[in-house]
Backbone bond lengths (Angstrom), bond angles and torsions (degrees), N, CA, C in turn:
res aa  C-N    CA-C-N  psi(-1)  N-CA   C-N-CA  omega(-1)  CA-C   N-CA-C  phi
1 X - - - 1.483 - - 1.512 110.38 -
2 X 1.310 120.43 138.20 1.412 121.80 -175.67 1.465 111.21 -70.61
3 X 1.366 114.31 139.38 1.433 119.49 176.99 1.489 113.74 -103.67
4 X 1.332 118.33 138.09 1.513 122.83 -177.91 1.493 105.85 -120.41
5 X 1.308 110.81 138.42 1.437 122.68 -178.23 1.515 110.50 -101.43
6 X 1.333 116.06 127.98 1.490 119.94 -179.87 1.522 110.63 -85.85
7 X 1.271 121.59 136.87 1.512 126.15 177.48 1.517 106.68 -141.08
8 X 1.272 114.10 151.05 1.475 124.37 175.56 1.508 111.61 -148.04
9 X 1.336 119.94 163.55 1.464 126.85 175.69 1.513 112.00 50.53
10 X 1.356 112.52 53.27 1.458 116.13 -172.56 1.550 112.74 -118.34
11 X 1.308 118.53 20.09 1.488 119.15 -170.49 1.540 111.76 -72.56
12 X 1.328 114.22 -12.81 1.477 115.33 176.95 1.565 108.46 -89.07
13 X 1.298 115.20 -7.54 1.521 116.55 175.54 1.475 109.90 -86.54
14 X 1.351 119.65 112.19 1.366 123.02 -176.63 1.526 118.67 -56.69
15 X 1.388 109.03 -36.76 1.542 113.85 -175.75 1.581 108.55 -72.31
16 X 1.363 119.49 -43.53 1.358 120.89 -176.17 1.549 112.74 -75.44
17 X 1.347 113.41 -34.60 1.486 117.93 176.42 1.529 112.21 -63.23
18 X 1.427 114.56 -40.09 1.383 118.17 178.26 1.590 114.60 -62.09
19 X 1.347 111.12 -39.29 1.469 115.81 -179.56 1.576 109.94 -72.43
20 X 1.298 119.62 -39.20 1.424 121.88 170.64 1.506 112.55 -54.82
21 X 1.317 114.83 -45.29 1.447 122.40 -172.97 1.572 105.18 -67.70
22 X 1.282 121.00 -42.55 1.416 120.10 178.40 1.499 112.35 -61.74
23 X 1.241 120.08 -37.52 1.494 122.17 173.05 1.486 113.10 -66.62
24 X 1.343 118.53 -38.72 1.531 121.28 176.77 1.431 108.42 -65.82
25 X 1.296 122.67 -42.85 1.427 122.84 178.93 1.526 114.02 -61.07
26 X 1.288 113.07 -45.81 1.450 123.82 178.94 1.520 110.67 -63.45
27 X 1.304 118.08 -41.53 1.510 120.88 -178.67 1.534 113.90 -84.43
28 X 1.343 117.57 -42.64 1.426 116.20 -172.17 1.541 111.08 -126.36
29 X 1.376 119.87 -0.24 1.463 124.13 -178.67 1.512 107.19 59.78
30 X 1.274 117.87 43.07 1.476 126.93 176.21 1.496 110.76 -117.16
31 X 1.317 117.11 131.55 1.479 123.06 -175.50 1.552 108.42 -102.78
32 X 1.306 118.56 90.95 1.459 119.16 -175.91 1.538 107.58 -74.03
33 X 1.376 117.19 -32.92 1.438 121.72 -175.30 1.478 112.60 -57.75
34 X 1.387 116.49 -37.78 1.426 119.90 -179.80 1.577 109.69 -72.20
35 X 1.261 118.53 -35.24 1.394 121.25 173.93 1.507 117.27 -67.14
36 X 1.346 112.53 -33.98 1.554 118.41 174.78 1.512 107.76 -68.73
37 X 1.256 119.63 -48.67 1.471 120.13 177.53 1.502 114.84 -60.62
38 X 1.252 119.59 -30.24 1.503 124.07 175.42 1.480 110.03 -80.25
39 X 1.335 120.71 -4.31 1.412 121.76 176.26 1.527 117.81 82.82
40 X 1.333 117.09 12.88 1.469 123.51 -177.76 1.547 112.38 -73.81
41 X 1.303 118.34 -35.12 1.432 122.27 -175.96 1.453 111.06 -88.04
42 X 1.292 115.55 130.60 1.554 117.53 -175.02 1.451 107.09 -122.08
43 X 1.375 114.84 -168.92 1.482 122.32 -175.61 1.517 114.72 -68.80
44 X 1.245 116.95 -8.92 1.437 121.95 175.67 1.569 114.24 -84.12
45 X 1.300 116.42 -7.74 1.481 120.67 172.86 1.492 105.96 -105.05
46 X 1.325 114.23 120.29 1.510 120.67 -175.41 1.515 109.41 -130.35
47 X 1.340 119.29 125.32 1.395 123.43 178.24 1.554 110.25 -89.17
48 X 1.261 114.28 139.93 1.523 122.56 170.54 1.517 105.79 -121.64
49 X 1.315 116.96 116.17 1.423 118.82 -167.04 1.605 110.60 -141.98
50 X 1.288 112.64 156.98 1.501 118.28 167.61 1.521 110.14 -110.60
51 X 1.313 112.01 143.96 1.452 121.57 174.30 1.534 110.99 -105.63
52 X 1.321 115.16 145.40 1.502 119.86 164.93 1.515 101.60 -119.23
53 X 1.352 117.25 112.42 1.423 124.65 -168.34 1.562 107.04 62.98
54 X 1.331 116.93 -117.79 1.468 121.75 174.79 1.523 114.94 -108.78
55 X 1.281 116.39 19.40 1.454 120.85 -173.90 1.558 109.07 -111.81
56 X 1.311 118.47 126.66 1.448 122.82 172.58 1.495 108.89 -71.16
57 X 1.347 113.31 122.18 1.497 122.16 -174.46 1.499 114.42 -118.19
58 X 1.347 115.79 -13.23 1.423 117.35 175.98 1.602 109.57 -155.81
59 X 1.311 115.85 148.34 1.469 116.25 -175.47 1.508 108.67 -155.46
60 X 1.347 112.17 147.93 1.519 123.90 161.76 1.494 106.92 -139.86
61 X 1.341 113.26 128.80 1.475 117.56 -174.78 1.588 108.94 -105.88
62 X 1.283 114.18 147.84 1.510 127.47 178.90 1.466 108.96 -102.48
63 X 1.272 119.44 131.46 1.541 124.18 175.56 1.457 103.56 -124.06
64 X 1.339 115.89 111.26 1.520 122.03 178.10 1.474 106.82 -82.86
65 X 1.444 115.24 128.08 1.433 124.01 173.66 1.507 110.38 -135.18
66 X 1.362 114.80 173.86 1.417 120.20 161.40 1.525 107.05 -115.78
67 X 1.340 116.19 138.43 1.493 115.76 -176.20 1.608 106.22 -124.38
68 X 1.297 107.33 124.48 1.512 114.25 174.97 1.527 105.64 -84.96
69 X 1.314 116.43 128.11 1.449 119.39 -178.77 1.523 110.35 -142.06
70 X 1.276 118.09 115.21 1.444 123.34 -173.73 1.517 116.48 49.26
71 X 1.388 116.21 43.48 1.377 121.79 -178.76 1.522 121.18 84.67
72 X 1.345 113.16 -3.12 1.483 121.57 -178.10 1.500 111.23 -114.14
73 X 1.327 114.70 133.34 1.503 118.20 174.45 1.454 113.86 -86.25
74 X 1.414 115.01 128.80 1.404 116.34 -178.85 1.560 109.00 -121.47
75 X 1.312 114.11 145.01 1.447 122.95 176.93 1.549 107.31 -81.67
76 X 1.291 120.92 118.40 1.500 124.30 -163.63 1.506 110.96 -131.79
77 X 1.302 117.49 158.15 1.462 122.07 159.88 1.568 108.87 -130.47
78 X 1.270 113.13 147.55 1.458 119.81 172.09 1.553 105.92 -113.43
79 X 1.298 120.22 132.18 1.431 124.18 -179.08 1.558 105.96 -92.14
80 X 1.257 114.84 147.78 1.505 118.79 -179.46 1.549 109.13 -160.92
81 X 1.332 113.97 -178.68 1.499 125.02 175.63 1.578 106.35 48.54
82 X 1.341 117.08 51.01 1.391 117.60 -179.71 1.551 104.99 -91.50
83 X 1.290 115.93 120.78 1.481 122.04 -173.59 1.536 112.15 -158.76
84 X 1.330 109.69 148.97 1.574 118.71 175.51 1.486 105.59 -135.64
85 X 1.339 116.58 138.32 1.402 122.88 172.88 1.542 110.73 -60.82
86 X 1.293 115.62 136.91 1.555 119.92 -174.53 1.530 109.44 -51.45
87 X 1.287 120.68 -32.37 1.509 121.79 -175.25 1.451 112.50 -76.82
88 X 1.376 117.50 -13.99 1.530 121.76 -170.99 1.594 110.32 -120.35
89 X 1.307 113.62 15.12 1.491 115.40 178.22 1.552 109.91 -78.28
90 X 1.344 114.44 161.05 1.492 125.20 -178.62 1.496 111.91 64.35
91 X 1.320 116.59 31.42 1.463 121.42 173.91 1.527 115.09 -117.28
92 X 1.414 113.51 10.46 1.399 122.19 176.55 1.522 116.12 70.04
93 X 1.350 116.71 25.93 1.425 120.32 -174.38 1.497 109.33 -76.86
94 X 1.289 117.78 -41.71 1.512 118.41 -179.02 1.563 110.04 -69.15
95 X 1.342 116.62 -32.49 1.422 120.74 176.35 1.519 110.92 -60.96
96 X 1.374 115.41 -40.98 1.480 118.51 -176.66 1.498 110.03 -70.59
97 X 1.472 116.58 -37.53 1.412 116.87 179.52 1.562 113.11 -68.86
98 X 1.394 114.61 -37.62 1.410 118.25 178.08 1.527 111.38 -62.06
99 X 1.336 115.81 -44.13 1.512 119.77 -177.19 1.510 108.19 -64.41
100 X 1.283 121.14 -36.63 1.530 129.33 178.23 1.513 108.97 -61.95
101 X 1.353 112.79 -50.32 1.472 118.88 -178.53 1.555 112.15 -67.52
102 X 1.220 120.00 -48.27 1.447 124.66 179.22 1.532 115.14 -58.21
103 X 1.274 111.18 -33.13 1.510 117.66 178.21 1.566 107.28 -78.07
104 X 1.236 120.33 -41.12 1.431 124.20 179.77 1.508 114.04 -64.38
105 X 1.306 115.04 -35.79 1.418 117.95 -177.49 1.520 113.09 -110.39
106 X 1.333 119.72 27.95 1.362 122.14 -177.02 1.547 114.88 -66.70
107 X 1.325 116.52 -17.14 1.448 117.71 175.47 1.555 114.55 -88.05
108 X 1.327 118.15 2.40 1.356 123.35 177.87 1.644 109.55 -77.81
109 X 1.372 117.11 150.05 1.467 118.83 -175.08 1.465 114.25 -74.48
110 X 1.357 116.16 -34.49 1.475 119.69 -170.96 1.610 110.82 -145.66
111 X 1.234 116.67 127.11 1.413 127.49 -179.74 1.534 106.76 -121.98
112 X 1.323 118.37 123.29 1.487 122.09 -176.81 1.529 112.01 -150.35
113 X 1.258 116.12 167.80 1.480 123.69 179.01 1.434 111.76 -157.85
114 X 1.349 115.14 166.62 1.482 121.18 174.49 1.580 106.54 -116.94
115 X 1.372 118.02 135.66 1.464 119.66 -177.77 1.494 106.38 -132.71
116 X 1.341 111.92 150.43 1.459 117.30 173.13 1.535 110.28 -81.53
117 X 1.333 115.89 171.78 1.459 120.18 -168.92 1.554 110.03 -70.76
118 X 1.325 120.11 -17.39 1.446 120.17 -179.82 1.483 115.24 -70.47
119 X 1.348 118.58 -15.69 1.481 122.55 -174.77 1.523 108.72 -125.23
120 X 1.240 124.77 29.62 1.406 128.94 -178.26 1.552 109.67 -66.94
121 X 1.274 121.31 -25.72 1.443 122.94 -179.59 1.507 110.26 -93.34
122 X 1.287 121.53 -9.23 1.466 123.50 -177.23 1.495 113.90 -78.35
123 X 1.245 123.63 -47.59 1.420 125.40 -169.26 1.551 114.86 -74.39
124 X 1.363 117.86 -27.96 1.517 117.37 170.72 1.452 114.34 -58.85
125 X 1.335 120.45 -21.45 1.495 122.33 177.95 1.556 109.29 -66.49
126 X 1.334 117.58 -19.21 1.433 116.45 -179.20 1.558 109.67 -107.62
127 X 1.333 118.50 11.71 1.427 120.33 173.17 1.542 112.54 100.53
128 X 1.296 116.13 8.80 1.460 119.24 -179.96 1.521 110.67 -86.08
129 X 1.302 119.52 147.57 1.496 123.98 174.36 1.439 109.52 -121.62
130 X 1.279 116.91 151.71 1.499 122.15 178.00 1.502 108.56 -77.48
131 X 1.307 120.47 139.09 1.487 128.40 169.90 1.482 105.86 -120.58
132 X 1.298 114.61 126.55 1.478 120.18 -177.83 1.611 107.96 -88.20
133 X 1.328 112.68 120.86 1.439 118.68 -177.17 1.595 109.80 -77.45
134 X 1.337 115.45 162.46 1.454 123.76 -177.51 1.463 115.67 -102.58
135 X 1.304 115.55 168.08 1.448 123.70 175.79 1.522 105.65 -124.66
136 X 1.332 117.65 132.85 1.506 122.94 -176.87 1.567 107.93 -130.14
137 X 1.363 113.06 124.09 1.408 118.77 175.27 1.555 113.24 -141.32
138 X 1.271 112.20 154.53 1.472 119.36 -176.24 1.568 110.49 -124.54
139 X 1.333 118.46 127.34 1.458 122.14 173.97 1.519 107.53 -70.44
140 X 1.292 120.50 115.41 1.441 119.40 -169.17 1.569 113.19 -75.13
141 X 1.339 117.88 2.66 1.430 120.96 170.39 1.515 110.87 -63.21
142 X 1.326 118.01 -24.30 1.469 118.91 178.33 1.478 110.92 -72.74
143 X 1.345 120.14 -19.69 1.464 120.22 -174.71 1.516 109.01 -86.28
144 X 1.270 118.59 98.22 1.413 122.60 -175.65 1.540 112.48 -99.67
145 X 1.337 116.93 -16.68 1.427 121.31 -176.29 1.552 109.86 -108.71
146 X 1.377 111.25 55.99 1.501 118.37 -179.81 1.586 107.62 -64.82
147 X 1.309 115.68 129.18 1.429 120.04 -177.92 1.593 111.52 -126.70
148 X 1.232 112.93 37.18 1.547 120.06 179.95 1.501 108.40 -59.83
149 X 1.312 113.94 119.42 1.511 122.42 179.43 1.472 107.27 -122.93
150 X 1.375 119.18 102.25 1.473 121.66 -179.63 1.404 114.53 -59.64
151 X 1.306 115.11 -30.34 1.516 114.65 179.01 1.483 115.64 -73.54
152 X 1.315 116.86 -12.30 1.491 122.20 175.96 1.485 112.53 -92.92
153 X 1.300 116.77 -18.95 1.418 119.12 -175.74 1.544 111.53 -100.78
154 X 1.331 118.13 124.15 1.439 120.66 176.45 1.450 113.40 -120.32
155 X 1.339 120.48 124.89 1.407 121.06 176.18 1.479 108.95 -73.71
156 X 1.289 115.99 128.96 1.562 121.86 -177.12 1.495 108.83 -83.09
157 X 1.346 112.42 139.15 1.464 123.41 177.99 1.506 108.15 -119.02
158 X 1.310 117.77 104.97 1.480 119.83 -176.53 1.556 116.06 -73.08
159 X 1.303 115.33 5.70 1.458 119.69 165.99 1.509 109.65 -81.71
160 X 1.348 117.03 -16.96 1.455 125.51 -179.80 1.542 105.12 -88.07
161 X 1.259 117.12 120.65 1.522 121.71 177.96 1.522 113.51 -58.47
162 X 1.309 116.44 -40.64 1.435 119.38 177.09 1.501 113.48 -62.28
163 X 1.385 114.82 -42.52 1.513 115.68 179.73 1.524 110.13 -71.50
164 X 1.312 116.57 -32.56 1.502 119.07 176.42 1.524 109.15 -63.04
165 X 1.240 121.60 -38.27 1.376 125.59 -179.44 1.506 112.91 -66.76
166 X 1.409 114.29 -39.95 1.444 119.91 174.49 1.527 112.34 -56.63
167 X 1.321 114.95 -45.55 1.534 117.37 179.25 1.496 110.40 -65.97
168 X 1.296 118.21 -42.94 1.482 120.19 -175.59 1.482 110.69 -62.91
169 X 1.316 118.43 -45.59 1.396 129.01 -173.97 1.533 108.69 -63.08
170 X 1.317 119.05 -52.68 1.410 122.68 -176.60 1.603 108.64 -70.57
171 X 1.355 117.26 -39.02 1.492 119.97 -177.66 1.511 107.68 -59.79
172 X 1.287 120.09 -37.78 1.504 125.24 -176.57 1.517 109.94 -65.38
173 X 1.315 117.68 -37.49 1.457 122.67 -172.02 1.489 119.10 -113.64
174 X 1.395 113.55 15.65 1.442 120.63 -177.03 1.535 113.27 -52.78
175 X 1.299 112.77 147.27 1.500 122.45 171.52 1.541 103.77 -99.50
176 X 1.361 114.02 160.88 1.467 118.52 178.94 1.544 110.59 -56.34
177 X 1.322 114.10 135.74 1.477 119.96 170.58 1.497 112.06 -66.28
178 X 1.351 116.67 -28.79 1.425 122.75 -174.67 1.464 106.05 -146.15
179 X 1.405 120.61 137.47 1.426 121.02 167.93 1.472 114.73 -73.37
180 X 1.400 113.64 -11.63 1.530 117.45 -175.89 1.490 108.39 -82.54
181 X 1.336 116.22 -38.38 1.516 118.51 174.17 1.536 110.12 -169.70
182 X 1.348 112.28 128.06 1.444 115.70 -179.51 1.527 106.19 -167.07
183 X 1.356 115.40 136.03 1.524 119.93 170.25 1.585 107.88 -89.29
184 X 1.302 111.87 135.71 1.507 119.11 170.50 1.523 109.01 -129.59
185 X 1.238 115.73 174.53 1.504 123.03 -168.09 1.502 108.21 53.97
186 X 1.366 116.81 39.25 1.406 124.90 -176.99 1.519 110.50 -109.67
187 X 1.285 114.70 39.26 1.514 122.70 -166.02 1.481 110.92 -54.19
188 X 1.424 116.90 -49.42 1.474 116.47 -172.54 1.499 112.79 -65.05
189 X 1.342 125.27 -50.52 1.444 115.51 -179.45 1.523 115.21 -69.97
190 X 1.318 114.01 -32.64 1.466 118.24 178.17 1.484 112.14 -58.79
191 X 1.342 117.30 -53.64 1.421 124.29 -178.54 1.510 111.87 -62.96
192 X 1.339 114.89 -34.34 1.448 120.18 178.19 1.610 114.72 -67.14
193 X 1.350 112.23 -44.18 1.457 119.64 170.82 1.520 112.99 -60.24
194 X 1.297 118.27 -41.59 1.450 120.41 178.18 1.529 111.95 -64.06
195 X 1.300 118.40 -35.64 1.434 122.70 179.60 1.472 117.77 -82.89
196 X 1.330 117.62 -17.24 1.456 123.75 178.46 1.518 111.08 -120.51
197 X 1.235 118.53 -87.43 1.526 122.32 -164.59 1.506 107.92 -62.20
198 X 1.257 123.02 -38.73 1.488 124.64 -174.97 1.527 113.46 -109.61
199 X 1.286 114.05 26.29 1.535 119.44 -173.68 1.580 108.29 -63.93
200 X 1.362 115.86 -32.93 1.429 116.54 -177.90 1.511 117.40 -97.55
201 X 1.392 113.27 10.12 1.520 120.07 -177.73 1.503 109.41 -121.41
202 X 1.328 122.01 22.45 1.417 123.31 177.95 1.601 113.18 -95.16
203 X 1.296 116.55 117.46 1.386 122.39 -178.52 1.602 111.19 -121.06
204 X 1.177 113.64 138.58 1.553 120.83 -177.09 1.530 112.90 -115.32
205 X 1.296 112.46 119.41 1.469 120.11 172.94 1.483 108.18 -84.55
206 X 1.329 117.35 108.86 1.446 121.90 -166.18 1.570 111.70 -71.53
207 X 1.278 116.39 -39.47 1.451 118.19 -176.80 1.585 110.83 -70.76
208 X 1.369 113.09 -40.18 1.433 115.91 178.84 1.546 118.17 -85.12
209 X 1.384 111.99 -14.33 1.539 120.82 -178.29 1.521 107.66 62.48
210 X 1.223 115.09 47.43 1.532 121.11 -179.42 1.537 108.59 -126.35
211 X 1.377 110.29 139.60 1.499 118.22 176.43 1.565 107.92 -104.37
212 X 1.380 114.41 128.31 1.377 117.24 170.27 1.556 111.65 -111.79
213 X 1.275 114.79 139.70 1.410 118.45 175.91 1.560 111.75 -110.47
214 X 1.422 110.98 111.23 1.451 112.95 -171.78 1.585 107.07 -146.77
215 X 1.372 108.79 156.84 1.533 118.28 173.42 1.499 106.23 -124.57
216 X 1.264 114.22 146.74 1.558 120.79 175.68 1.456 109.24 -134.04
217 X 1.430 111.40 124.01 1.493 121.00 -174.99 1.465 106.40 -152.34
218 X 1.389 113.86 122.53 1.509 123.58 171.26 1.542 105.95 62.19
219 X 1.292 117.46 46.13 1.449 121.07 177.70 1.531 118.16 62.83
220 X 1.340 114.26 21.14 1.456 125.40 177.55 1.542 108.36 -120.25
221 X 1.271 115.84 125.92 1.425 121.52 177.03 1.586 111.86 -106.01
222 X 1.294 112.44 131.83 1.529 115.78 176.24 1.479 104.81 -113.76
223 X 1.397 114.80 117.32 1.422 119.46 179.31 1.559 107.38 -101.88
224 X 1.299 115.17 108.61 1.473 123.89 -175.30 1.502 116.59 -79.38
225 X 1.329 114.73 -39.58 1.490 116.01 -173.37 1.537 107.45 -168.71
226 X 1.286 116.91 155.30 1.463 125.58 172.49 1.464 107.65 -126.62
227 X 1.357 114.79 125.38 1.464 120.69 -177.71 1.562 107.03 -113.47
228 X 1.334 114.17 121.15 1.486 119.92 179.07 1.508 110.24 -145.82
229 X 1.307 118.14 145.84 1.461 121.53 167.93 1.469 117.49 -77.89
230 X 1.371 114.05 -14.58 1.499 120.54 -174.88 1.502 107.47 -129.73
231 X 1.283 114.45 151.37 1.489 119.92 175.44 1.530 111.21 -56.89
232 X 1.354 114.81 141.68 1.454 120.42 -176.96 1.505 109.95 -135.68
233 X 1.327 114.32 168.99 1.445 126.13 178.16 1.529 107.38 -96.92
234 X 1.293 120.35 110.84 1.412 122.79 -177.86 1.587 111.23 -60.87
235 X 1.312 116.23 -40.72 1.491 119.73 -179.20 1.534 109.41 -61.01
236 X 1.251 117.93 -38.86 1.460 122.10 -176.90 1.534 106.13 -68.33
237 X 1.353 117.23 -42.30 1.510 118.58 177.43 1.527 112.90 -57.13
238 X 1.401 111.27 -48.15 1.494 116.86 -178.54 1.481 110.62 -56.51
239 X 1.382 118.10 -47.47 1.479 118.37 -178.90 1.563 113.29 -61.53
240 X 1.278 117.37 -18.79 1.414 119.88 179.82 1.518 117.78 -92.13
241 X 1.341 115.11 -13.27 1.468 117.46 177.65 1.531 113.57 -114.08
242 X 1.309 119.01 -3.91 1.445 122.15 -179.51 1.511 110.33 -91.68
243 X 1.386 117.30 135.47 1.488 123.37 174.80 1.552 108.42 -95.46
244 X 1.340 111.72 162.11 1.479 114.96 179.32 1.537 111.14 -66.10
245 X 1.280 121.33 -26.68 1.458 118.90 -179.92 1.486 117.57 -85.92
246 X 1.389 116.48 -6.90 1.448 119.47 173.56 1.527 113.07 -68.03
247 X 1.377 114.81 140.88 1.425 119.02 -174.00 1.541 111.35 -107.79
248 X 1.336 116.21 -36.21 1.458 118.53 -176.35 1.576 107.05 -134.06
249 X 1.310 115.22 147.04 1.509 122.06 172.12 1.480 105.19 -124.13
250 X 1.453 112.81 116.65 1.407 120.95 174.78 1.510 108.84 -95.85
251 X 1.316 116.82 122.22 1.503 123.92 -178.76 1.485 107.71 -97.24
252 X 1.312 120.62 120.33 1.424 125.80 -174.17 1.520 107.97 -95.08
253 X 1.267 120.19 29.90 1.402 125.07 172.04 1.542 109.01 -155.24
254 X 1.311 118.76 168.57 1.468 120.19 -179.74 1.602 107.55 -77.54
255 X 1.338 113.62 114.49 1.386 115.43 -171.13 1.606 114.62 -81.69
256 X 1.375 113.48 152.11 1.418 116.90 174.18 1.578 111.86 -101.97
257 X 1.311 113.71 29.97 1.490 117.70 -174.98 1.531 107.88 -66.06
258 X 1.373 114.93 136.72 1.442 119.25 172.93 1.509 107.78 -119.23
259 X 1.308 121.73 -1.07 1.417 121.59 -173.44 1.467 112.78 -103.56
260 X 1.373 120.18 -31.11 1.416 127.51 -177.10 1.520 116.70 -113.66
261 X 1.272 111.74 148.00 1.541 116.70 176.77 1.529 105.35 -76.08
262 X 1.337 115.33 127.83 1.417 123.60 178.80 1.466 111.91 -104.71
263 X 1.306 117.66 119.35 1.482 121.76 174.00 1.516 113.19 -72.24
264 X 1.286 120.79 123.65 1.444 124.60 -177.72 1.519 117.11 -122.76
265 X 1.258 120.41 139.10 1.466 124.22 167.84 1.549 110.33 -152.85
266 X 1.359 115.51 156.67 1.391 119.12 178.90 1.493 111.65 -80.59
267 X 1.344 116.16 142.44 1.546 120.64 179.74 1.578 107.14 -101.99
268 X 1.321 115.00 100.83 1.414 117.45 -176.62 1.535 109.51 -76.51
269 X 1.348 115.94 -32.63 1.400 118.39 -176.89 1.594 107.02 -112.30
270 X 1.310 118.24 121.13 1.427 124.59 -177.47 1.532 111.99 -136.42
271 X 1.267 115.72 171.40 1.492 119.08 173.00 1.525 114.24 -67.12
272 X 1.380 111.98 -38.53 1.486 119.38 -179.16 1.532 103.04 -133.21
273 X 1.374 112.82 147.09 1.476 123.25 -178.71 1.465 112.12 -108.37
274 X 1.267 116.93 128.58 1.529 117.80 -175.90 1.576 108.47 -87.27
275 X 1.336 110.56 136.20 1.469 119.17 174.53 1.551 108.49 -128.97
276 X 1.303 117.56 139.90 1.442 128.62 -177.96 1.487 107.72 -124.81
277 X 1.360 116.05 135.29 1.448 121.83 174.88 1.609 110.85 -70.87
278 X 1.305 114.05 125.03 1.394 117.59 177.79 1.480 113.89 -72.36
279 X 1.378 117.04 159.46 1.433 118.15 176.40 1.520 111.59 94.11
280 X 1.335 115.10 -5.75 1.559 121.12 179.87 1.518 106.54 -123.78
281 X 1.259 119.53 -161.54 1.452 123.46 173.16 1.586 104.38 -57.82
282 X 1.284 117.44 132.68 1.371 121.13 -178.66 1.528 110.81 -112.33
283 X 1.240 119.56 155.86 1.486 125.03 176.02 1.463 110.80 -112.31
284 X 1.320 114.10 139.15 1.519 119.03 -177.77 1.516 110.00 -89.15
285 X 1.287 116.59 154.03 1.420 123.74 179.48 1.682 103.00 -57.41
286 X 1.299 114.06 145.75 1.421 123.64 -179.64 1.588 114.93 96.46
287 X 1.296 113.56 -1.27 1.495 115.34 172.41 1.563 110.16 -72.84
288 X 1.229 115.46 164.15 1.571 118.75 178.09 1.501 111.38 -153.66
289 X 1.311 113.40 115.05 1.482 119.53 176.34 1.495 109.61 -83.84
290 X 1.306 114.30 141.47 1.482 118.30 175.32 1.472 112.83 -63.88
291 X 1.342 117.38 143.29 1.454 118.34 179.45 1.501 114.01 -57.00
292 X 1.416 113.58 -28.34 1.466 118.97 -174.47 1.526 110.23 -72.57
293 X 1.317 120.38 -5.91 1.504 121.55 174.70 1.465 114.47 -108.54
294 X 1.363 119.00 7.57 1.413 122.11 173.17 1.556 109.89 -80.35
295 X 1.402 113.30 136.59 1.441 118.98 179.72 1.536 110.39 -112.41
């Protein structure tokens, strides 16, 4: 019977990191090694893996966060990078890793993950339940006090060292975007999204020292995240980024708006499906994690 060796916290080991990365590229087409060398991965990203010989053949990664939920801070982990080499599937390796992780982190308040639709029946076997996320939009006709000041808004260019330092500094010390739900101490995925997927959507409000991540297309604004070291008023930020010709504002997080009527509906079909471990802090349908906190 084949023996598998358990390893963890090995990203500094070139040999094992390379093997893990080869599996990640083959499974998800994601190059973690590049991210590691660029300094994006920190001590809050922890691999739990099995080796066959010297080869990583199965993995579940733990991402340590703090989650603000309804005004309460929770110690949390998000599971990710769940993968098994094709030759080693159906041997119970992921189950063993999951059991080990859930036991090790049983004192945490919240354990959750995002899954694609091909594995929706898998995670309930470990006590996870599906939570349906929500969609939040504002009809911009309500926003009559538009205060857009082009002199105050600077598009960030991460080829500029000064701009890169602004993002890094604020990302490290960000306060929750929303008291209703927000991941903080999520430096590695947040900084990664800023440097890759949202690289062209970073705007800096100079007076407020706040970064907004937004896209504008066909008179529709998608506001993905707001990064600030200090507490801020969402309604004030909205009035500063909306143009008169904008028709809809899509908020990609649970808003704390008190000034505007927010249209809400559940999103039954999404790119990723949220699962939360039962028996701990639970999340209600309608929550929405920022894309920048997905691992």
